[in-house]
C-alpha positions as CSV (number, residue, x, y, z in Angstrom):
1,M,21.3,-9.3,0.7
2,K,21.5,-10.1,-3.0
3,P,22.1,-13.8,-2.6
4,L,19.1,-14.0,-0.3
5,A,17.0,-12.1,-2.8
6,E,18.0,-14.5,-5.6
7,E,17.2,-17.5,-3.3
8,L,13.7,-16.1,-2.7
9,L,13.1,-16.0,-6.5
10,K,14.2,-19.6,-6.8
11,R,12.1,-21.0,-4.0
12,F,9.0,-18.9,-4.7
13,P,8.2,-18.7,-8.4
14,Y,5.3,-16.3,-7.8
15,I,7.8,-13.6,-6.6
16,K,8.9,-11.6,-9.6
17,S,10.9,-8.8,-8.0
18,V,12.8,-8.3,-4.7
19,W,13.4,-4.8,-3.2
20,A,14.9,-3.6,0.1
21,V,13.4,-0.6,1.9
22,I,15.8,2.1,3.0
23,P,14.6,3.4,6.4
24,G,13.0,6.8,6.5
25,I,10.4,8.8,4.5
26,E,11.2,11.6,2.2
27,S,9.5,14.4,0.3
28,P,6.0,15.9,0.9
29,Y,4.6,12.7,-0.6
30,R,6.1,10.6,2.3
31,L,7.9,8.3,-0.1
32,R,10.3,5.5,0.9
33,K,13.4,4.7,-0.9
34,H,13.9,1.2,-2.2
35,V,16.9,-0.7,-3.6
36,W,16.3,-3.3,-6.3
37,L,18.0,-6.6,-5.4
38,A,16.8,-9.3,-7.8
39,G,14.2,-10.3,-10.4
40,E,12.3,-7.9,-12.6
41,Q,13.5,-4.3,-12.2
42,R,10.0,-2.8,-11.8
43,S,8.5,-1.2,-8.8
44,E,4.9,-1.5,-9.8
45,T,3.0,-4.4,-8.2
46,V,-0.3,-5.7,-7.0
47,Y,-0.6,-5.7,-3.2
48,K,-3.3,-7.7,-1.5
49,E,-4.6,-7.1,2.0
50,H,-7.9,-8.2,3.7
51,G,-9.6,-9.2,0.4
52,C,-8.6,-6.0,-1.4
53,Y,-6.2,-5.5,-4.3
54,F,-4.1,-2.4,-4.8
55,K,-2.1,-1.7,-7.9
56,V,0.8,0.4,-6.6
57,D,4.2,1.7,-7.5
58,I,6.2,1.4,-4.3
59,N,8.5,4.2,-5.4
60,K,5.7,6.7,-6.3
61,V,3.0,6.2,-3.7
62,Y,3.1,5.8,0.1
63,I,2.2,2.3,1.3
64,S,2.9,0.6,4.6
65,P,2.1,-3.1,4.8
66,S,3.3,-3.0,8.4
67,L,-0.1,-1.3,9.2
68,N,-1.9,-4.5,8.1
69,Y,-3.5,-5.2,11.5
70,E,-4.3,-1.5,12.0
71,H,-6.2,-1.3,8.7
72,L,-8.6,-4.0,9.6
73,R,-8.9,-2.8,13.3
74,I,-10.0,0.6,12.1
75,A,-12.4,-0.8,9.5
76,R,-14.1,-2.9,12.2
77,A,-14.4,0.2,14.4
78,V,-16.4,2.2,11.8
79,K,-20.1,2.2,12.6
80,S,-22.9,1.8,10.1
81,G,-23.8,5.0,8.3
82,E,-20.6,7.0,9.2
83,V,-18.7,9.2,6.9
84,V,-14.9,8.6,6.9
85,V,-12.3,11.2,5.9
86,N,-8.9,9.6,5.3
87,M,-6.3,12.4,5.4
88,F,-2.8,11.5,4.0
89,A,-4.4,8.4,2.3
90,G,-1.4,7.3,0.3
91,A,-2.4,4.2,-1.7
92,G,-5.7,4.3,0.1
93,L,-5.4,1.1,2.1
94,F,-7.4,2.4,5.0
95,S,-10.1,3.9,2.7
96,I,-10.6,0.8,0.6
97,I,-10.5,-1.7,3.4
98,I,-12.9,0.4,5.4
99,A,-15.3,0.6,2.4
100,K,-15.1,-3.2,2.0
101,H,-15.6,-4.2,5.6
102,A,-17.9,-1.4,7.0
103,K,-21.4,-0.2,6.1
104,L,-20.4,3.4,5.9
105,Q,-22.2,6.2,4.1
106,K,-19.1,7.6,2.3
107,V,-15.3,7.6,2.5
108,Y,-13.1,10.5,1.3
109,S,-9.5,9.8,0.5
110,I,-7.2,12.9,0.5
111,D,-3.5,13.0,-0.3
112,I,-1.2,15.7,-1.6
113,N,0.4,13.2,-4.1
114,P,-1.5,13.4,-7.4
115,R,-0.6,9.8,-8.2
116,C,-2.8,8.7,-5.2
117,I,-5.7,10.5,-6.7
118,L,-5.2,8.7,-10.0
119,L,-5.4,5.4,-8.0
120,H,-8.7,6.3,-6.4
121,G,-10.3,8.5,-9.1
């Protein structure tokens, strides 16, 4: 895996760090474990999805880029004037993408992880 990670850094200069995800979720905060493979040894990054930017630390806040399609599908399903409650919000991808793409009245993001509140607050 390490040679592949180093090749990614060579071919794509905008990539600064390469991490591998260990399957499974741990702790009440639903965190994933990652293994650093190459580049800068930092887990904080800016993640972009559907015109929104998220400053996240992948080792401290739940984020699932595999839900990319689902984030936009749900945002498009929200009707004008609705109030949305996002339980277990993690990094808030559903909340922020819904707020950007729907004409809702209000969105509440709730998560047990205090680091998530810092992101939204």
